[in-house]
N, C-alpha and C positions, 0 to 999 in steps of 0.2 A: 193352284197358282198362288204365289207369294209376292206381295208388294212390300219392298223395304227401301228406305231412303239412305240414311247416312251411315257410313262405316266409321266407327270411332273406337279407340283403344280404351276409352273411359265411358262409364254409364252416363247417358244424357239426363239432365235434370230440367233444363229449360230449352225451348226452341223459339226462335223469333218468327212471328207471323209473316213478316216481309220476306224473310229468307225462304220460308215454306212456299210462298206464292211464286217466287222467282224460279225455284226448282221445278214446280209443277208446270209453269208456262213454257219452260225451255225443254222439258223432257217428255211431257205427255200430250202435246198438241198434235192431233191427227194430221196426217200429211195433206189431205185434200180439204182441210177446213181452215178458214181464216180465224184470226184471233177474235174478231167480233162475233162470229158464229159460235166459237168455243165458249165465250162468256154467256151465251144464251142457252146453253145446255142445262137441263134440269139438275137440281142438286139432290133430288131424291132418286134412289136406285133400288129396284126390287130384285131380289135373288130368291130362287126356289129353296136353296140351302143357305141359312144365315152365315155370314162371313165371321171368322174368328179373328180377334184383334189382340195384338201385343203392343200397346201404346208406348210402353217404356222403350221398346226397340224401334218404334215407328214402323210397325209391320202389320200387314193384314194377310190372312190365309183364306183363300177361296177354294173350297172343295167341290164346287159345282162342275159337272161333266162338260168337257169341251167337245165341240164338233170337229172330228178329224179332218173334214173337208176344208174347214176354215183355216187349218194349220198346215195344209198340204203345200209343198213348195211350188206346185204348178198353179196354185191359186193366185191370180193377179192382185187380189185384195187381201192377201194374207197379212201384210204389215198393217193395213188399215184395220183389220179385225183385232189384231193383237193390241194396237194402240187404243182402240175403242174399249176393249175389255179392261185394259189397264186403267184407262181414264175412269171407268165406272168404279173400280175397286179403290182407286185413289180418292174418288169423291166420297165413298163410304168411310174411308179412313179419316178424311178431313172432317166429315160430320162428327165423328167420334172425338177427334182432337179438339174441336170447337166447343165441346161440352165440358172440357177440363177447366180447372181454375185458371184465371188469367191474372197477370200483374203487369204494371207499367213501370218502366225505368227510363231515366234520362241518360242518353249516350252523347258524350262530347265528340264533336266533329274534328277537333284539333285545329292546328293552325293559329293564325293571329286574329281571326275573326271572332273567335270565342263562341260561335254558334253551337247549339246542341239540338238534338232531336229526341222525341219521345218514342220509345220502342215498347211494343206490347209482346209479352212473353207468355207461353203456355207452360204450366207446371206439369211435367210428365210423371206418371206413376212408376213404381218399380217394375222392371222387366220381368216377364213370366217365362220367357223362352231361354233356355240355357244355350249359349253360343259356344262353339269350340274355341280352344286356346289359340291365340295369335301365334305363339311360338311353341316349339316342342318342349317337353318336360326336361328339366336339367338332368344331365347324366350324373349317376352316383360316383362320387370320388373313390378312387382305388385306395385300399387300405395300405398304410405304411408297414414297414417291416415290424416295427414295435407294436402296432395295432394288431397285426396278425398273431404275433407272439402272445400279447396280452389276452386276446380272445381265446387262444388255444389253452393257455394256462389258467384262464378265469380270473385274470388280474383286473380289478376295477380301477378306474382313474381316481387319483387323489383329488380331494376337494381343494380348490385354490383358496389360500388364506387372504388374497387381496394383493394389490400392488403397493399399498401404503404401509408404513411401519412407524411407530411412535419413537421419536428421538428424545430421550430423556435430557440430553444436554441443552437442546434448544427449546424443549417443551412443545414441539410442533410435529405434525404428521408429515413425513417426507417419503418420496418414492423409494422402493428398494433398490432399483437400478436406474440408469440413465442420468439425465441432467439433475444435479444436486441430489443424487441418490445416496442412500445410506452406505453403499459399498465404496463411496469415495470420501467418507468422512476422515479417513487417514490423511488425505491430501491437505486438510486444513490445520493439522496439528503441528505446532512448532517444536514439539519434543516427542519422539517416538521411541519406544523401547524395542530393542532388538529381540526378535523371536528366538526362543531357545533352540529351535531346530535349525536355525541358520548359524549358530555358533560353531566355530571350528571348520566352517566351509568357506568356499570362495566368495559367497554372498555376504559374509559377515561384515565386510568393510563397505558394502554398497548401500547407498541411501535406501532405507526401507520404503519410502514413498515411491522411488523409482521401481523397486521390486514389485510393489503392489500394483502399479500401473502396468508393468510388463505382464503380470499374472492375469490381469483383466483382459488385456489384448490377446493373450494366449487362449483364454477360455472362449473369447468371441470367435476366434478362428476355428477352434475345435468344434464349437456348436455349428458353425457354418458348414464345415466338412461333414458333420453328422447329418445335417439337414439335407445336403445334396445327395448323400448316400441313401437316405431314406426315400428321396424322390426318385432316384434311379431304380431302386428296388421295387417301387410301386408301378413303374412303367412295364 
């Protein structure tokens, strides 16, 4: 039998004693027992086989043999037996928790009154039981057409030189592309020399800055088409 309290996506470090008391009172009170009788139950519980604890997960593992007649669905006191057994194991777990280091902290109640209350916390140890993942493992991304080709030919990826480049004119490091990128430094020039390959063509009389901007836009569209083609090939 396993007794465990709180489900959490993150490891617990501290737990409030008041929160612990509320959970016990509402969950493990036997059906035919009043709250006053419940308080008078003994805090010491004897077990033939010692219970194993994982205080980091607020869990207790009871390997003692259960009487099948107590758990039979025809037994009218079945729920009472289960509640009683659970109460004993919870009491053992509480006894272990109360032996842990404690610390007190002041919690503000909020509002305009400015009142605050003192809260006692238990410092939990590291968990010893490995719990399963909450979500499935992420799926492996399909290889693109280039990645398949590179793997087949044994081509290794090139090392990236970085996104910044030194601009000798300004004496500063600027990005290679994008806002204020080095590929746009032609836009700030008041005098631009005509490229030799443009001489004698229809582009000779067109503003070089306009040609440079159009070339950048053409490369962006080309890269977008190539990216979409690679994604379609990966599906």
